[in-house]
C-alpha positions as CSV (number, residue, x, y, z in Angstrom):
1,M,21.1,15.9,-14.4
2,I,20.6,15.0,-18.1
3,R,22.1,12.0,-19.7
4,T,21.6,10.8,-23.3
5,M,22.1,7.5,-24.9
6,A,22.0,7.1,-28.7
7,I,21.8,3.9,-30.8
8,T,23.4,4.4,-34.2
9,H,22.0,2.8,-37.4
10,D,24.7,0.1,-37.2
11,H,23.5,-0.7,-33.6
12,K,26.4,0.9,-31.7
13,V,25.6,2.4,-28.3
14,I,26.9,5.9,-27.6
15,K,26.6,7.2,-24.1
16,E,27.5,10.4,-22.3
17,L,26.4,12.5,-25.2
18,H,25.7,16.2,-24.8
19,L,22.1,16.7,-25.8
20,L,22.6,20.0,-27.6
21,D,25.5,18.6,-29.7
22,I,23.5,15.9,-31.5
23,R,20.8,15.6,-34.2
24,I,18.2,13.0,-33.3
25,E,17.6,12.2,-36.9
26,D,21.2,10.9,-37.3
27,Y,20.5,7.9,-35.0
28,D,18.3,4.9,-34.8
29,F,16.9,6.2,-31.6
30,V,17.9,8.5,-28.8
31,W,17.0,8.1,-25.1
32,T,17.3,11.2,-22.9
33,D,16.8,10.9,-19.2
34,F,16.1,13.9,-17.0
35,S,16.9,12.9,-13.5
36,A,16.2,15.5,-10.8
37,P,16.6,18.2,-13.4
38,T,17.2,21.9,-12.6
39,E,14.7,24.5,-13.7
40,E,17.0,25.4,-16.7
41,E,17.3,21.8,-17.7
42,S,13.5,21.4,-17.5
43,R,13.0,24.2,-20.0
44,L,14.6,22.0,-22.7
45,L,11.4,19.9,-22.8
46,Q,9.8,22.8,-24.6
47,D,12.8,24.8,-26.0
48,Y,14.7,21.8,-27.5
49,F,12.2,19.0,-27.9
50,H,9.2,21.2,-28.5
51,F,6.8,19.0,-26.6
52,H,3.2,20.1,-26.1
53,P,2.9,22.7,-23.3
54,L,0.2,20.7,-21.5
55,A,2.5,17.7,-21.3
56,V,5.3,19.8,-20.0
57,E,3.0,21.3,-17.4
58,D,2.1,17.8,-16.3
59,C,5.8,17.0,-15.8
60,L,6.5,20.0,-13.7
61,H,3.4,19.7,-11.5
62,V,3.5,16.4,-9.5
63,L,1.7,14.2,-8.6
64,Q,-0.3,13.2,-11.7
65,R,-2.4,10.1,-12.0
66,P,-1.0,7.4,-14.3
67,K,-2.3,8.2,-17.8
68,L,-1.6,8.1,-21.5
69,D,-2.1,11.2,-23.8
70,Y,-1.4,11.6,-27.5
71,Y,0.2,14.8,-28.9
72,G,0.7,14.2,-32.7
73,D,3.4,11.5,-33.1
74,I,4.4,11.8,-29.4
75,Q,2.8,9.6,-26.7
76,F,3.0,11.1,-23.2
77,M,2.8,8.7,-20.3
78,V,2.7,9.3,-16.6
79,L,4.0,6.3,-14.6
80,H,4.5,5.8,-10.9
81,A,7.5,4.2,-9.0
82,I,7.2,3.1,-5.4
83,R,10.0,3.0,-3.0
84,Q,9.8,0.3,-0.3
85,Q,11.2,2.5,2.4
86,E,8.7,5.3,1.8
87,E,5.7,3.4,0.4
88,K,4.7,6.4,-1.6
89,P,4.6,7.0,-5.4
90,H,7.2,8.9,-7.4
91,E,6.2,10.2,-10.8
92,V,8.0,9.1,-13.9
93,D,7.0,10.8,-17.2
94,L,7.8,9.4,-20.6
95,F,7.7,11.0,-24.0
96,L,7.7,8.3,-26.7
97,G,8.3,9.2,-30.3
98,P,9.2,7.3,-33.5
99,N,12.9,7.5,-32.8
100,L,12.9,9.2,-29.4
101,L,12.3,8.4,-25.7
102,V,12.5,11.1,-23.0
103,S,12.1,10.1,-19.4
104,Y,11.6,12.8,-16.7
105,H,11.6,12.3,-12.9
106,H,12.1,14.6,-10.0
107,E,14.2,12.2,-8.0
108,P,16.9,9.7,-8.9
109,L,15.4,6.2,-9.2
110,D,17.2,2.8,-9.2
111,E,14.6,1.5,-11.6
112,L,15.6,4.0,-14.3
113,N,19.2,3.2,-13.7
114,Q,18.6,-0.5,-14.2
115,A,16.6,0.1,-17.3
116,W,19.3,2.4,-18.6
117,E,22.0,-0.3,-18.2
118,R,19.7,-3.0,-19.6
119,I,18.9,-1.2,-22.8
120,G,22.6,-0.3,-23.3
121,G,23.7,-3.8,-22.8
122,E,21.0,-5.4,-25.1
123,A,21.6,-2.8,-27.8
124,E,25.3,-3.6,-27.7
125,R,24.5,-7.3,-28.2
126,R,22.4,-6.2,-31.2
127,T,19.1,-7.7,-30.1
128,I,16.3,-6.6,-32.4
129,W,13.9,-5.7,-29.6
130,S,16.3,-3.1,-28.1
131,R,16.7,-1.1,-31.2
132,A,13.5,1.0,-30.8
133,P,12.3,3.5,-28.3
134,I,9.3,1.3,-27.6
135,A,11.8,-1.2,-26.1
136,A,13.2,1.3,-23.7
137,A,9.7,2.4,-22.7
138,Y,8.8,-1.2,-22.0
139,T,11.9,-1.7,-20.0
140,V,11.2,1.3,-17.8
141,M,7.6,0.2,-17.2
142,D,8.8,-3.4,-16.4
143,K,11.3,-2.2,-13.9
144,L,8.8,0.1,-12.2
145,V,6.2,-2.6,-11.9
146,D,8.7,-5.1,-10.6
147,G,9.4,-2.7,-7.8
148,Y,5.8,-2.9,-6.6
149,F,6.2,-6.6,-5.6
150,P,8.7,-6.1,-2.7
151,V,6.5,-3.4,-1.2
152,L,3.4,-5.7,-1.3
153,F,5.4,-8.7,0.0
154,A,6.6,-6.6,2.9
155,I,3.0,-5.7,3.8
156,E,1.9,-9.4,3.6
157,D,4.8,-10.2,6.0
158,E,3.4,-7.6,8.4
159,L,0.0,-9.2,8.1
160,A,1.3,-12.6,8.9
161,E,3.2,-11.3,11.9
162,L,0.2,-9.4,13.1
163,E,-2.0,-12.5,12.8
164,G,0.6,-14.5,14.8
165,R,0.7,-12.1,17.8
166,S,-3.0,-11.4,18.0
167,G,-3.3,-13.4,21.2
168,N,-0.8,-11.6,23.4
169,A,-0.8,-8.0,22.3
170,P,-2.9,-5.0,23.5
171,M,-6.1,-4.8,21.5
172,D,-5.8,-1.1,20.8
173,E,-2.3,-1.7,19.4
174,L,-3.5,-4.5,17.1
175,V,-6.4,-2.5,15.7
176,N,-4.3,0.6,15.1
177,H,-1.7,-1.6,13.3
178,V,-4.5,-3.1,11.1
179,F,-5.8,0.4,10.1
180,L,-2.2,1.5,9.4
181,I,-1.8,-1.5,7.0
182,R,-5.1,-0.7,5.3
183,S,-4.0,2.9,4.7
184,K,-0.8,1.5,3.1
185,L,-2.8,-0.8,0.9
186,L,-5.1,2.0,-0.1
187,R,-2.1,4.1,-1.2
188,L,-0.8,1.2,-3.2
189,R,-4.2,0.6,-4.8
190,N,-4.3,4.3,-5.9
191,T,-1.1,3.6,-7.9
192,I,-1.5,0.0,-9.1
193,V,-5.0,0.2,-10.4
194,P,-4.4,3.3,-12.5
195,M,-1.2,1.7,-13.8
196,R,-3.2,-1.4,-14.7
197,D,-5.7,0.7,-16.6
198,L,-2.8,2.5,-18.3
199,L,-1.3,-0.8,-19.5
200,Y,-4.6,-1.9,-20.8
201,R,-4.8,1.2,-22.9
202,I,-1.2,0.7,-24.1
203,V,-2.0,-3.0,-25.0
204,N,-5.0,-1.9,-27.1
205,S,-3.6,1.3,-28.5
206,Q,-3.1,1.5,-32.2
207,H,-0.9,4.5,-31.9
208,I,1.8,2.7,-29.9
209,Q,1.4,-0.6,-31.8
210,G,2.1,1.4,-35.0
211,Q,5.6,2.1,-33.8
212,S,6.5,-1.5,-33.1
213,R,6.2,-5.0,-34.5
214,S,3.1,-7.1,-33.6
215,D,5.0,-9.4,-31.2
216,H,6.0,-6.4,-29.1
217,K,2.5,-6.3,-27.8
218,L,3.3,-9.5,-25.9
219,Y,5.8,-7.7,-23.7
220,F,3.3,-5.2,-22.6
221,I,0.7,-7.9,-22.0
222,D,3.3,-9.5,-19.6
223,I,3.4,-6.2,-17.6
224,Y,-0.4,-6.1,-17.6
225,D,-0.5,-9.6,-16.2
226,H,1.9,-8.6,-13.4
227,L,-0.4,-5.7,-12.6
228,L,-3.5,-8.0,-12.6
229,K,-1.6,-10.2,-10.1
230,L,-0.7,-7.2,-8.0
231,T,-4.4,-6.1,-8.0
232,D,-5.5,-9.6,-6.9
233,M,-2.9,-9.5,-4.1
234,L,-4.1,-6.1,-3.0
235,D,-7.7,-7.2,-2.8
236,A,-6.8,-10.4,-0.9
237,D,-4.7,-8.3,1.6
238,R,-7.5,-5.8,2.1
239,E,-10.0,-8.7,2.7
240,M,-7.5,-10.1,5.3
241,T,-7.2,-6.8,7.1
242,A,-11.0,-6.5,7.1
243,D,-11.2,-10.0,8.6
244,L,-8.6,-9.2,11.2
245,R,-10.3,-6.0,12.1
246,D,-13.7,-7.8,12.5
247,S,-12.0,-10.6,14.5
248,Y,-10.3,-8.1,16.8
249,I,-13.6,-6.1,17.3
250,S,-15.4,-9.4,18.0
251,L,-12.7,-10.6,20.4
252,N,-12.7,-7.3,22.2
253,S,-16.5,-7.4,22.5
254,N,-16.3,-11.0,23.9
255,R,-13.7,-9.8,26.4
256,M,-15.9,-6.9,27.5
257,N,-18.9,-9.3,27.8
258,S,-16.8,-11.6,30.0
259,I,-15.6,-8.7,32.2
260,M,-19.2,-7.4,32.5
261,K,-20.5,-10.8,33.4
262,T,-17.8,-11.2,36.1
263,L,-18.7,-7.7,37.5
264,T,-22.4,-8.5,37.4
265,V,-21.9,-11.8,39.4
266,I,-19.8,-10.0,42.0
267,T,-22.3,-7.1,42.3
268,T,-25.3,-9.5,42.5
269,L,-23.5,-11.5,45.2
270,F,-22.9,-8.5,47.4
271,M,-26.3,-6.9,46.9
272,P,-28.1,-8.9,49.6
273,L,-25.0,-8.8,51.8
274,T,-24.9,-5.1,51.5
275,L,-28.6,-4.9,52.3
276,I,-28.1,-6.9,55.6
277,A,-25.0,-4.9,56.5
278,G,-26.9,-1.6,55.8
279,I,-29.8,-2.6,58.0
280,Y,-27.6,-3.4,61.0
281,G,-25.5,-0.3,60.4
282,M,-28.3,2.2,61.0
283,N,-27.5,2.3,64.7
284,F,-31.0,2.7,66.0
285,H,-31.2,2.3,69.8
286,Y,-34.2,0.1,69.8
287,M,-33.3,-2.8,67.5
288,P,-34.3,-6.2,68.9
289,E,-31.3,-8.0,67.5
290,L,-28.7,-5.6,68.9
291,G,-29.0,-6.9,72.4
292,Y,-28.7,-10.5,71.4
293,R,-25.5,-12.1,72.5
294,Y,-24.9,-14.1,69.4
295,G,-26.5,-11.6,67.0
296,Y,-23.2,-10.7,65.2
297,T,-22.2,-14.4,64.7
298,A,-25.7,-15.2,63.5
299,V,-25.7,-12.3,60.9
300,I,-22.2,-13.3,59.6
301,V,-23.3,-17.0,59.2
302,V,-26.5,-15.9,57.4
303,M,-24.5,-13.7,55.1
304,L,-22.0,-16.6,54.3
305,L,-24.8,-19.0,53.7
306,L,-26.6,-16.6,51.5
307,G,-23.5,-15.8,49.4
308,S,-22.5,-19.5,49.1
309,G,-26.1,-20.4,48.1
310,M,-26.1,-17.7,45.4
311,M,-22.8,-18.9,44.0
312,I,-24.0,-22.5,43.8
313,W,-27.2,-21.3,42.1
314,F,-25.2,-19.2,39.6
315,K,-22.9,-22.1,38.8
316,K,-25.9,-24.4,38.1
317,R,-27.3,-21.7,35.8
318,G,-24.0,-21.7,33.9
319,W,-22.9,-18.1,34.7
320,F,-19.3,-19.0,35.3
321,K,-18.8,-20.7,31.8
């Protein structure tokens, strides 16, 4: 699907335009959004807009790392959106020109719809900021980055819940859950850190600043600050998962040590008793004690005294603590 929004020179918003029926030069700026385009629609990137073939190739072959490339007066940006349900990135490509913005994404995204409505509403209210394609590009980036926070907050809730149930859950289940969360954080880091680096380039890029007023840079600095906060949250969460993992491994080791100590005490107690029982279980005919009337009782008493004495000695040594 292709949709086009045009802002006229007198700041009127015209939507639902057919791309092939307009001349971009006749408007203040034009935003064309390719949402889950067909193969025929995708060919318009090169046939109609005449974008560089390398940039078009990057659009068609997902998933590219977030980046910023310059092709003449066109800036090509690869951005990532993250859906909370899937926790995986979805590529959004932007072509930014002096009076043109083209967004391209293989799946419909709520963030693009929100940015679309916001730019249309602000342009209708004739705010100066919304009259340039750089404003639409900023709005798209802002909505994409805002979508990262719920995903990270959900993971932090998982960590809090995991920490709360660590005392009464199977150890294997807890450790597997920790490693699952760490893999989620790693996937998020592979999106958020490149996006942070991309915003750093945008903030310091003379090409993009040349299209906008100097105060527009503050808007992109705000997105960059959000990404710095997200990076700090990621690092803190990864440290927490590492601490939980180490705690679980230590706790599991302590449990194993306790079990081994208990088994060792039981084994040590029964070793002399087993020796005595083994001696009198050999059934030799000529054993002096076998003919003794109270021999069985005497052996049982000796075994009980020996076992009790060993237990008392172990307790004084602190083996049962």
